[in-house]
Backbone as a printed PyTorch tensor [residue, N CA C, xyz], in Angstrom:
tensor([[[-21.3920, -24.4580,   3.3580],
         [-21.2410, -23.7220,   4.1900],
         [-19.5760, -23.7230,   4.2760]],

        [[-19.6430, -22.3250,   5.3110],
         [-17.9040, -22.2050,   5.3970],
         [-17.9200, -22.6280,   6.9270]],

        [[-16.6950, -22.5760,   7.1840],
         [-16.8130, -22.6820,   8.8260],
         [-15.6170, -21.5020,   9.0280]],

        [[-16.3610, -21.5340,  10.2240],
         [-16.0430, -20.5330,  11.2320],
         [-15.1500, -20.2660,  11.9780]],

        [[-13.8240, -19.7970,  11.7340],
         [-12.7390, -19.9450,  12.8190],
         [-12.6470, -18.8250,  13.8430]],

        [[-12.5690, -19.2210,  15.3040],
         [-12.3460, -18.0640,  16.3920],
         [-10.9400, -18.1030,  16.6200]],

        [[-10.4980, -17.2090,  16.3490],
         [ -9.1160, -16.9420,  16.4350],
         [ -8.5790, -16.2910,  18.1270]],

        [[ -7.4100, -16.4290,  18.1550],
         [ -6.8080, -16.0240,  19.8020],
         [ -7.2730, -14.8310,  19.6650]],

        [[ -7.1540, -14.1950,  20.6990],
         [ -6.9950, -12.3060,  20.6550],
         [ -5.6320, -11.8000,  20.3880]],

        [[ -5.5540, -10.5960,  20.1720],
         [ -4.0490, -10.4570,  19.9540],
         [ -3.5460,  -9.9210,  20.8400]],

        [[ -3.4960, -10.3840,  22.4430],
         [ -3.3480,  -9.9840,  23.3710],
         [ -2.7180, -11.8530,  23.4090]],

        [[ -3.5700, -12.7920,  23.1940],
         [ -2.3510, -14.2670,  23.2600],
         [ -1.4900, -14.3530,  21.9960]],

        [[ -1.7800, -13.6130,  20.6930],
         [ -1.1250, -13.0940,  19.7940],
         [  0.4380, -12.9960,  20.3480]],

        [[  0.4200, -11.9570,  21.1840],
         [  1.8040, -11.3360,  21.4400],
         [  2.0610, -12.1690,  22.8180]],

        [[  1.2600, -12.8780,  23.8060],
         [  2.1450, -13.3290,  24.5840],
         [  3.0440, -15.2550,  24.1820]],

        [[  1.9170, -15.2100,  22.6350],
         [  2.9140, -16.4360,  21.7570],
         [  4.0450, -15.7600,  21.1290]],

        [[  3.8300, -14.8670,  20.7330],
         [  5.7850, -14.3030,  20.2990],
         [  6.3820, -14.7240,  21.2460]],

        [[  6.0640, -13.5460,  22.2990],
         [  7.3590, -13.4460,  23.3140],
         [  7.5930, -14.9680,  23.8090]],

        [[  6.7810, -16.2560,  24.0030],
         [  7.1940, -17.8350,  24.1840],
         [  8.3210, -18.0410,  23.0020]],

        [[  7.9100, -17.3530,  21.8300],
         [  8.2350, -17.6590,  20.7840],
         [ 10.0840, -17.3920,  20.5880]],

        [[ 10.0370, -15.9480,  21.5290],
         [ 11.3840, -15.2500,  21.0360],
         [ 12.0780, -16.1970,  22.4800]],

        [[ 11.3970, -16.7680,  23.3410],
         [ 12.3490, -17.1900,  24.1730],
         [ 12.7300, -18.3140,  24.2380]],

        [[ 12.0380, -19.3880,  23.2120],
         [ 12.6450, -20.6480,  22.9270],
         [ 13.6930, -20.0620,  21.6060]],

        [[ 13.6370, -19.1780,  20.8330],
         [ 15.0020, -18.5350,  19.7030],
         [ 16.0140, -18.0760,  20.4130]],

        [[ 15.7710, -17.2600,  21.4410],
         [ 16.7860, -16.9890,  22.3400],
         [ 17.6830, -17.5530,  23.2560]],

        [[ 17.3510, -19.0480,  23.2300],
         [ 17.8640, -19.8860,  24.6710],
         [ 19.4540, -20.2480,  23.4990]],

        [[ 18.8780, -20.2040,  21.7940],
         [ 19.7810, -20.8660,  21.0880],
         [ 20.3110, -19.4970,  20.9480]],

        [[ 19.6810, -18.4850,  20.2270],
         [ 20.5380, -17.4360,  19.4920],
         [ 19.8630, -16.5000,  20.3020]],

        [[ 20.8580, -16.4260,  20.9960],
         [ 20.7760, -15.1200,  22.3140],
         [ 20.5240, -13.6540,  21.6350]],

        [[ 20.9560, -13.4110,  20.4330],
         [ 21.2560, -12.4290,  19.5500],
         [ 19.8900, -11.9820,  18.4920]],

        [[ 19.1140, -12.6620,  18.8680],
         [ 18.4410, -12.3090,  17.8030],
         [ 17.4830, -11.4030,  17.6540]],

        [[ 17.0350, -11.0800,  16.7290],
         [ 15.9430,  -9.4010,  16.8320],
         [ 15.1240, -10.0680,  16.1930]],

        [[ 13.5270,  -9.4700,  16.4750],
         [ 12.0800,  -9.8010,  15.9810],
         [ 11.1960,  -8.4320,  15.7220]],

        [[ 10.6390,  -8.9310,  14.6500],
         [  9.6220,  -8.3480,  14.5080],
         [  8.0630,  -8.7290,  14.5540]],

        [[  7.1560,  -8.2460,  15.5740],
         [  5.9680,  -8.6770,  15.3410],
         [  4.7320,  -7.8920,  14.2660]],

        [[  4.6450,  -8.5180,  12.9340],
         [  3.4290,  -7.4620,  12.3970],
         [  2.5240,  -8.9650,  11.8060]],

        [[  1.3160,  -8.0400,  11.2970],
         [ -0.1310,  -8.9620,  10.8510],
         [  0.6170,  -9.0300,   9.0160]],

        [[ -0.0510, -10.5070,   8.7560],
         [  0.3770, -10.7360,   6.8810],
         [ -0.3750,  -9.8810,   6.6750]],

        [[  0.3970,  -9.2350,   5.0920],
         [ -0.2980,  -8.1990,   4.2760],
         [ -1.5850,  -8.5590,   3.5550]],

        [[ -1.8070, -10.0950,   3.8220],
         [ -3.1190, -10.0010,   2.7440],
         [ -3.4710, -11.1980,   3.9870]],

        [[ -3.8790, -10.9150,   5.2790],
         [ -4.6820, -11.8140,   5.9310],
         [ -4.5670, -11.0040,   7.2640]],

        [[ -5.5860,  -9.8730,   7.6100],
         [ -5.3590,  -9.3420,   9.2770],
         [ -5.3710, -10.8290,  10.3740]],

        [[ -5.9740, -11.4780,  10.2400],
         [ -5.6080, -12.3480,  11.2290],
         [ -4.5270, -13.7690,  11.4280]],

        [[ -3.7630, -13.0900,  10.9130],
         [ -2.3510, -13.7140,  10.4020],
         [ -1.5110, -13.1370,  10.5360]],

        [[ -0.3500, -13.6370,  11.6400],
         [  0.6290, -12.7780,  12.5210],
         [  2.1350, -13.6430,  12.2440]],

        [[  2.7930, -12.6580,  11.8850],
         [  4.4900, -12.4780,  11.6240],
         [  5.5990, -12.4600,  12.8270]],

        [[  6.3530, -13.3630,  13.0460],
         [  7.5800, -13.1070,  13.9490],
         [  8.8490, -13.1640,  13.1930]],

        [[  8.7730, -12.0990,  12.2890],
         [ 10.7300, -11.9180,  12.0090],
         [ 11.1380, -12.0560,  12.7010]],

        [[ 12.6090, -12.7990,  12.2620],
         [ 13.2260, -13.0030,  13.2980],
         [ 14.1910, -13.1730,  12.6060]],

        [[ 15.3950, -11.9600,  13.0210],
         [ 16.5990, -12.0580,  12.1330],
         [ 17.6220, -12.6870,  12.9760]],

        [[ 18.3790, -13.8350,  12.3260],
         [ 19.5540, -14.7920,  13.1470],
         [ 20.8170, -14.3270,  12.2040]],

        [[ 21.8370, -14.0690,  12.9360],
         [ 22.9310, -13.9470,  11.6990],
         [ 23.2300, -15.4730,  12.2800]],

        [[ 23.0030, -16.5270,  11.1450],
         [ 23.4260, -18.1470,  10.8630],
         [ 23.5420, -17.8540,   9.9000]],

        [[ 24.5650, -19.3680,   9.2930],
         [ 24.2780, -19.5330,   7.7080],
         [ 23.0830, -20.4140,   7.1310]],

        [[ 22.2350, -20.8830,   8.2860],
         [ 21.0890, -21.0300,   7.4900],
         [ 20.0460, -21.1880,   8.5500]],

        [[ 19.2010, -20.7050,   8.5160],
         [ 18.2820, -19.5700,   9.2000],
         [ 17.3240, -20.8860,   9.0270]],

        [[ 16.6290, -22.0740,   8.5480],
         [ 16.2520, -23.3440,   8.7270],
         [ 16.1410, -23.8970,  10.0270]],

        [[ 17.2950, -23.5830,  10.8370],
         [ 17.7870, -23.7250,  12.0780],
         [ 17.0770, -23.1980,  12.9850]],

        [[ 16.3850, -22.0850,  12.9950],
         [ 15.7610, -21.5150,  13.8700],
         [ 13.9860, -22.5310,  13.2190]],

        [[ 13.6140, -22.7200,  12.4780],
         [ 12.9420, -23.5200,  12.6620],
         [ 12.2710, -24.8700,  13.1900]],

        [[ 13.6750, -25.4270,  12.6320],
         [ 13.8930, -26.8220,  13.2130],
         [ 13.3370, -26.4390,  14.9500]],

        [[ 13.9340, -25.8020,  15.7450],
         [ 13.7240, -25.6930,  17.0870],
         [ 12.5590, -24.9700,  17.3080]],

        [[ 11.7120, -24.6810,  16.9130],
         [ 10.4300, -23.8900,  16.9650],
         [  8.9950, -24.7650,  16.5020]],

        [[  9.7700, -25.6720,  15.5170],
         [  8.3670, -25.6560,  14.6960],
         [  7.5440, -26.6740,  15.2450]],

        [[  7.5280, -27.9740,  16.2660],
         [  6.3250, -28.2710,  17.5600],
         [  5.9900, -27.7980,  17.5750]],

        [[  5.9990, -26.8260,  18.5640],
         [  5.6790, -25.7820,  19.4580],
         [  4.8880, -24.6210,  18.1800]],

        [[  4.8950, -24.4450,  17.7890],
         [  4.3530, -23.5090,  16.4900],
         [  3.3070, -24.1640,  16.2430]],

        [[  3.2170, -25.2240,  15.8650],
         [  2.2660, -26.1440,  15.0020],
         [  1.0400, -26.3590,  16.3560]],

        [[  1.5430, -26.8100,  17.3340],
         [  0.7450, -26.7360,  18.1010],
         [ -0.3980, -25.4920,  18.6940]],

        [[  0.8790, -24.1060,  18.7060],
         [  0.0650, -23.2030,  18.9000],
         [ -0.9580, -22.3950,  17.5500]],

        [[ -0.5990, -23.0420,  16.5760],
         [ -2.0460, -22.7040,  14.8740],
         [ -3.0300, -24.0210,  15.4730]],

        [[ -2.5560, -25.4100,  15.1300],
         [ -3.5450, -25.8790,  15.7460],
         [ -4.2510, -26.4480,  16.7450]],

        [[ -3.8310, -26.4300,  17.9730],
         [ -4.4260, -26.6250,  19.1170],
         [ -4.9360, -25.3100,  19.9640]],

        [[ -4.3580, -24.0430,  18.9960],
         [ -4.7370, -23.0620,  20.2230],
         [ -5.0120, -22.1460,  19.7420]],

        [[ -4.9870, -22.0250,  17.9370],
         [ -6.1230, -21.0570,  16.8440],
         [ -4.7460, -20.2150,  16.8240]],

        [[ -4.0830, -20.3060,  17.6210],
         [ -2.8790, -18.6610,  17.3400],
         [ -2.2700, -18.7700,  16.1800]],

        [[ -2.4840, -17.9320,  15.0650],
         [ -2.3190, -17.8800,  13.5470],
         [ -1.0440, -17.2700,  13.8340]],

        [[  0.3130, -17.7150,  14.6830],
         [  1.3690, -16.8700,  14.5580],
         [  2.3390, -18.1390,  13.7530]],

        [[  3.4610, -17.1220,  12.4870],
         [  3.8310, -17.7180,  11.9940],
         [  5.4750, -17.1330,  12.7410]],

        [[  6.1820, -17.9320,  12.3010],
         [  7.7370, -17.6940,  12.2270],
         [  8.4510, -17.6810,  11.0270]],

        [[  9.2580, -16.1260,  10.8200],
         [  9.4790, -16.3050,   9.6440],
         [ 11.0300, -15.9750,   9.9390]],

        [[ 12.3210, -17.2840,   9.5970],
         [ 13.6350, -16.7500,   9.9090],
         [ 14.5520, -16.0200,   9.1210]],

        [[ 15.3950, -15.2190,   8.5600],
         [ 15.7160, -14.4680,   8.1040],
         [ 17.5440, -14.2590,   8.5110]],

        [[ 18.0910, -15.1330,   7.3260],
         [ 19.4750, -14.6300,   7.8640],
         [ 20.0830, -12.9210,   7.3540]],

        [[ 21.0890, -12.3880,   8.1340],
         [ 21.0630, -11.0670,   8.3890],
         [ 21.4570, -10.5950,   9.2630]],

        [[ 21.7230,  -8.9110,   9.0060],
         [ 21.7190,  -7.9020,  10.3820],
         [ 20.8860,  -6.8280,  10.0510]],

        [[ 21.5520,  -5.6490,  11.1500],
         [ 20.7250,  -4.5610,  11.1680],
         [ 20.2590,  -4.1840,   9.6480]],

        [[ 20.7160,  -4.6210,   8.9550],
         [ 20.5360,  -3.6810,   7.4860],
         [ 19.0690,  -4.4490,   7.2040]],

        [[ 18.7770,  -5.6160,   7.5350],
         [ 17.8740,  -6.7830,   7.2650],
         [ 16.4630,  -6.0400,   7.4000]],

        [[ 16.7370,  -5.6260,   9.1060],
         [ 15.3620,  -5.1020,   9.7850],
         [ 14.7370,  -3.6600,   9.0810]],

        [[ 15.7040,  -2.7340,   8.7290],
         [ 15.2320,  -1.6940,   7.7710],
         [ 13.8880,  -1.7830,   6.6230]],

        [[ 14.3570,  -3.1050,   6.3190],
         [ 13.5930,  -3.2810,   5.3900],
         [ 12.2650,  -4.3830,   5.4170]],

        [[ 12.0590,  -4.7090,   7.0800],
         [ 10.9630,  -5.4190,   7.2410],
         [  9.6210,  -4.6510,   7.6760]],

        [[  8.4670,  -5.0440,   7.3690],
         [  7.4540,  -4.8320,   7.8110],
         [  7.3700,  -3.9020,   9.2970]],

        [[  7.1280,  -2.6240,   9.4030],
         [  6.6330,  -1.8240,  10.4450],
         [  6.1580,  -2.9390,  12.1300]],

        [[  6.7400,  -2.4990,  13.0640],
         [  6.0070,  -3.4500,  14.4910],
         [  4.6480,  -2.9680,  14.4110]],

        [[  3.7450,  -3.9790,  15.2850],
         [  2.6020,  -3.5420,  15.4050],
         [  2.2340,  -2.7190,  16.5070]],

        [[  1.5190,  -1.5070,  15.7240],
         [  1.6180,   0.2130,  17.0570],
         [ -0.4090,  -0.3870,  16.7180]],

        [[ -1.4870,  -0.0210,  17.9140],
         [ -2.0870,   0.7710,  18.3930],
         [ -2.4540,   1.5160,  17.8900]],

        [[ -3.8060,   1.5330,  17.1630],
         [ -4.2150,   2.5010,  16.5700],
         [ -5.3910,   2.9650,  16.8900]],

        [[ -5.8310,   3.7320,  16.9560],
         [ -7.4620,   4.1620,  16.8810],
         [ -8.2820,   4.2240,  18.3750]]])
């Protein structure tokens, strides 16, 4: 028997993404973000985070506990993906989420 998951609605995903952006901006006010669905699973969301720092893992250190709480306790499948770079990186990231249909 397979386990049926009850994922958070898109509205809650976007609220969670805004919360994560706020946490990240406390330390990295110039961070840029793109929210997109994972290419291989429409239920999973990525918050691509571009920061101009030497080690992007510092972003994960900042948000890790809250991200895990969201995933485990709140069933919000949102993953922050920090990348080091500048605006040129943004052009190669997935397109932002757009409402269709």
